[in-house]
C-alpha angles and dihedrals in degrees: 000000000000113000090237140083117212125213114195112194139160141118122315112280097022094112105264095143095045094047093043093053093046090048091050092049089056090070128070094234119018146143134204116217107204107209094204090059092050095047093046094054085091111086109166113057096006115161129185111271091245090054095048119115089214099274097102096038089052089051089045091056092045088055094045091050092047093051092043091051092050092051094045091049087058096047096256120144111231129219116185117199120193144108097278126165125211094253091058095062100079098093098049092039090056091047093050094044089056089052091045091240120142121235124214117194115191123180109200110214138179137180116271092252092053091051091049091049092049091047093051090052091059126090109274093249091054096050118117099194114189093352091083093053092045091051091047090054091046091054090050091050100040104038111077095181099076091175087077089066120098115190107211101183092113099028130091121219096264092050090049092051092047092053092048092050098045105034123086091201090094097054113118094202137352113244 
């Protein structure tokens, strides 16, 4: 197991799922925690993450941390894939610091035109439309640590994974 947990974030359609899976496959034992699946476990009373008063996001992080802990205890490298902003990292960062596990937070980004091109190449039911551009702009506005951004317009998946694995620019804190 690598002594690091990876969070792959970014706007819808930027390639989080593809990169997360490829990153996970690059380790001997690994798991991808898909944030959408964790958040959508709630059925009754579910609200959109941006409408949540904090209750469901707090539960979300408790569940993410619990799963992460179970995997780490068994020597499995963890990759978390979800739309996560910098200010939402405190809880998992504190948990990992206590366990002396590093945290890499990478926000995959692309130019607006690239996101539009990728979106139009998807099946109609999978298209995100303006949501991807809105989320991109929100990341640019909310995240003060721009060194966590990785623009993937001119990178293939393997190059992207290699940069994430080898670069210290994505580390949240040195242990």
